[in-house]
C-alpha positions in Angstrom: 92.9 107.2 85.3 92.5 103.6 86.4 90.2 103.5 89.1 89.5 100.4 92.1 87.0 100.9 95.0 87.1 98.6 98.0 83.9 99.0 100.6 85.5 100.2 104.0 82.2 99.2 105.5 82.9 95.1 105.0 87.0 96.2 105.9 86.8 95.0 109.7 90.1 93.0 109.6 93.0 91.2 106.9 90.7 88.7 106.0 88.6 90.9 104.5 90.9 93.1 103.4 92.1 91.0 101.8 88.9 89.9 100.4 88.2 93.1 98.3 92.0 93.5 97.1 91.0 90.0 95.7 88.2 91.2 93.7 88.9 94.8 92.8 92.6 94.5 91.8 92.1 91.2 90.1 95.3 89.1 92.1 96.3 85.8 90.5 94.6 82.5 91.9 98.6 82.6 93.9 97.9 85.0 95.7 98.6 84.2 99.5 96.3 87.0 101.7 99.1 88.7 103.0 100.1 92.7 103.0 103.4 91.7 101.4 102.1 89.7 98.7 99.9 93.0 98.4 102.8 94.5 98.3 104.6 92.8 95.4 101.4 92.3 93.0 100.9 96.4 93.2 104.7 97.0 92.5 103.7 95.0 89.1 101.3 97.8 87.6 104.0 98.5 84.5 105.2 95.5 84.0 103.6 91.9 82.1 103.7 90.0 85.3 99.6 90.4 85.4 99.6 90.5 89.0 96.8 92.6 89.0 93.9 92.8 86.0 95.1 96.6 85.6 98.5 97.3 83.3 99.2 101.2 84.1 101.2 103.0 81.0 104.5 104.8 81.8 102.0 108.6 83.7 99.4 106.7 84.5 97.9 106.7 88.8 95.5 103.5 89.6 93.6 105.5 92.0 92.1 103.0 95.0 88.7 104.3 96.6 88.1 103.5 99.6 84.3 104.5 100.4 82.9 104.6 103.9 86.5 104.7 105.0 84.9 105.9 108.3 84.0 102.8 108.4 87.0 100.8 108.0 89.0 103.1 110.0 86.8 102.4 113.1 87.0 98.6 112.4 90.7 98.2 111.1 92.3 101.5 112.1 96.0 99.7 112.3 95.5 98.5 108.8 94.4 101.5 107.3 98.0 103.4 108.9 99.5 99.9 107.7 97.6 100.2 103.9 98.4 103.8 103.6 102.6 103.1 105.0 102.1 100.0 102.1 101.0 102.2 99.3 103.6 105.2 99.9 106.5 102.6 100.0 105.4 101.4 96.8 105.4 104.6 94.9 108.7 105.1 96.6 109.9 102.3 94.8 108.3 103.5 91.1 110.3 106.3 92.5 113.4 104.6 93.0 113.0 103.1 89.1 113.0 106.3 87.4 109.0 106.7 87.0 106.2 108.4 88.6 104.0 107.0 91.5 101.8 104.8 90.2 99.3 104.7 93.9 96.7 107.5 94.7 94.6 107.0 97.8 91.4 108.8 98.1 89.0 108.0 101.5 85.6 109.1 100.6 
């Protein structure tokens, strides 16, 4: 299983979330530091688009681990809620195309 780790203690707002995401997921230089751009990049994990450093196989899942998630929840609760919502939407998109969900959020 592929794993990307975010440091929840370092995520206090959208800007810090996107800095962490750029590093953890290897987004392209053109990444726009927005939730919409995050969703777009994470929607191509099984394609040849090179939107992340990950290239998942048909049944593979990318585990997104947020360490110190309690700190992120205290500092940016709305962002954590939005991230959870977006992951669910991305997984639904994969299922709509007949694929297995590609993302799993793990809070530690």
